[in-house]
N, C-alpha and C positions, 0 to 999 in steps of 0.2 A: 696697161697699169702700174705704176710704180710701187718699186717691193720696198717695204720697210727696212727687210732685214738687206744689209750695204753689204755683208761679207760674200765676196765670190769664191775664196781658196779655203783648200779646209785645213783645219789646226786644231790643233789638243784642245780648243778651249769650241769647238764644235763640235766634239764628241760627247764632252761633259754634260753630264742630268742640267738641269736648271737649277734644281736644288740646292748643288755644292757651288754654282756659280751665284748663288741670291743666297749663301751664305761668305762666300768671297766677297760681293759686292758691301755687307753688312759690317765685313770683320775690316775691312778698306776705308769703308765710312767713319767706325769708330775711331780707328786708327788717325785719320785724318781730324777729327772733332778734339780727341788729346789732346794729338800734337802741338807745339807752337814755335817749337826752334823752325826758324825759316830753311837750315840746311836740313837738317830731317825731312823737312814739308818737302822742299825742292826736290831732294832725292825719291823718297815717293811717288810724285809726280813725275816724274824721269821714269821709275818701273812703270807704271799704268799706263802712260804713253808707250814705251815702245810694249808693253803688253798686247795695246790696242794693232800695233801696227802689225806684229807678231800674228794676232789673229785674221787679221787681213781688215781690217777697218780702213778708211780710206784717208791718204792724207792731206786729200780735199777736206774733209769733213771736218778733221784738226785744224785746216789751219782755217775754215768756216766759223766755227767756235772761237778759235781766240780772236780772228777779226772783228766778229759779232762781242764778244768781251771785252774787250781793251780801251774801250772810254769806261766805263764800270772800274776796270784797274787802274785806269788812270785816278779816277774817282778817289777810289782806296786809298792807293798813295800819299794822294792830297790831302785827304781827309785823316790821317791814321799821323801823318808825317807833324801838321800842322799843331793838329789839335785831339788827337789820343794823350794824355800826356802822365795825369793820373795811373792809367792801365798801366801803361809803360814802364815807370815808376815803381809799381808794386809787382811788375812780374822781373825786374834785373833788380830790385833792392839798391838802385841809384835815388840821392835826394834831388841832383842835378843832371840834366841830359845831356848830352852833347852834341850841339848847334851842326846841323850841315849846311844851311846856308840862312841866311835874314834877311827880310827887305828892310831899305832908308826905311826909318825912320822918318823924312820928309816926304814919304808917300803916301797920299790919301787913303783913307781907311782902312788898308793891308801894311804900312809903313811901322816897320820895329818887329812882325813876324817874323816867328824863324823855325823853320825845320827842321826835327830833332832825327840824329841818326837812330834810333831806339826805336820812336815812331817810324821811318823808314822803313826799318825792316822788319817792323811787326806786320805793315803792309803787304808786304812781300811775302810773306806766310800766311794771314788772308789769299792774297790771290793763289797760291801754291793750292792753299786748303780748297778752294772751293771749285781749280782748274781739276786737284784731284776725282775730288764729288763729281763733276762732270762728264768725266772720262771717263770713270768707272762702271757710268753705265752703259753705254755702247757696245760696252768688253763683253758686258752678261746680254744683253739683249741683241744686238746688232747676230750675234753667233748663238738664236737661237731658232726656232721655228718658231709659229706662233702656237700651233695645236699641240707640239710637246710641253711648250710655255705653260699654257693652260692648266694639259695634264698634271706636271712638276709640279704646280703652283696648289692645285687639289690633292696631290698626295702628300702634300707640304703642312694639309689641315686650314690653310689659307681659304674662308669661307667663300662658296663658290659664287656669290653674287658680287663679292668683292673680284675675283678671279676676272668673270666675266665683265663688268664695266673696266678693267684691264684690257683685256686683251681687244675690249671693242673700240677701245680708244687707240691702242695701235693699229687697229685696220682703221680708221678713218682718218689718218694721218696720210694714205696714198692717195685717197678719194680727195682729201684739202689739196695737197700740193698739184693734182690733175683738173682741181677745179680753178686755181688760181693760175694755172698754167694756161688753162682757158680762156681766162678772162684777158690775159697778158696778149696772149694772138691775135683774139676780139681786137682789142685796144690798135693793136701793131696793121691790123687789114685795115680798119678806119684810117690809118695815119699818125701815129702816133709815135712816137720813136722815144722809147723814155730811156733808152741808152744815152740818147745825146743831150737829157736835161739837166740840168742843175742840184743840186742835192735839196732843196726846198722843192721843187717844183716833183720828185720825187715822192718826196713826202704827200703832197697831196696827192697824188696818185695813186700811191698805195695803201692812202686814207678812205678813197674812192674806191678801191678792190676789197677793203672789207665791209662793206655793206651787203652785195651780195654774195659774197663768201659765206657770213653771217649767216641770211637767211634759207641759203643753200645747205647750209650744217642743221639748220632749224628743220627744215623739209626733211632731210635726211633720218634724224634722229626722230620724228613723229611717225616714219615711215617703217624704222627697226620696232619699235613701240608697237605699231600696228601688224608688224610681222611674230614679235613674242606671242604677244595678246592671244593672236588665233592661233599659235600651236601652245595654248598655256602652259608658258612659262614659270615654275615655278617658284626657280633659283636655289633644287633642291641639288647637293653633291650628286645622291645614287641615283646614277645614270650611266649607260656603256659610255665607254668611250672606244672612238678610231684608232686612238694612236698609242702608245705603251711607253710608261718610265720606271727607267732600273735604272739603279744605283750601281755601275760598274766599281773593278777596281781603282780605276784611275778616280774612280770619284771621292772613294773614302779616301785613298791619297789626298786630294786636296782639302777633305773634310777635318780631317787629321792635321795637316800643315796648318790652314786657316785658323784650327783651334789654339795651337802652338803657337803661330804667330801672337794671337791674339795675349794669351799669357804671358809670353817674352817683353810684348811691350809693356805689357803692365807691370810686371817683374822689372823692368830698364827703368820706365817713367819713374814710379814711386820709390823703389830705392835707390835709385843710380842719377835720377835727376836725365836719361837718356829723352831726350823730348821735348824738355821744356822750355821757354824761348832762351833763360842765359843759357843753353848749353853751348859748351865751347864758345861764344863769342863774348860772353862776359864774364869770364873768368879770371 
């Protein structure tokens, strides 16, 4: 069975308690949401991606995320570059934006439309923001065993029912991946060469895969429901746990650094404009 935990080597992140990593996720997400500067967000994205590689997250996973998200990122650059005018004006304080390029007026429908430099850069800030939010998740989840994750979330006073739903979702991913692989292998045994097909034909094949996959997931969820009812599952956190979750010195150091980072970012943002969209670029 495929493992959802992809990290294959030990690192400082592997030995941290999930509560400290959960706080780290929250702090990084807050900073990514607050910051608007493409320079600051690019630096934050670089740090998060470097931390993922240091923690042992496979580079193939990062490349896969980039490949999947690239059409969405291209759409962000186009929409913000051409149409995000009023918001960018309010962020920069400019009345007239700097044109990056414009279509000839003779062109049908898009003639005269121009992309602004400020909107284009704001599109990059949104790209770095979303990429940071996406990459900080495997940094915490891929470096933590699911059993230890459950205990840590319970110790963090998260309702056990939510914890159980979250852990069950993570455990379902390997089963879904295995079932997808089984369906594709069955189609190949019938002479269907997916790798030799065009993009449109592949989309049709993958759409056909979705039907048995959804039906299989529904069957597994019904089986899980029967098992939980047979074991009189109540969702109470008052139970014994095989694994233990303890905060060590390194966890307290990470918690203290996250709190200090959040305070430092707030002070620099509200008093010195560090992280705002016009920071450095439009001074």
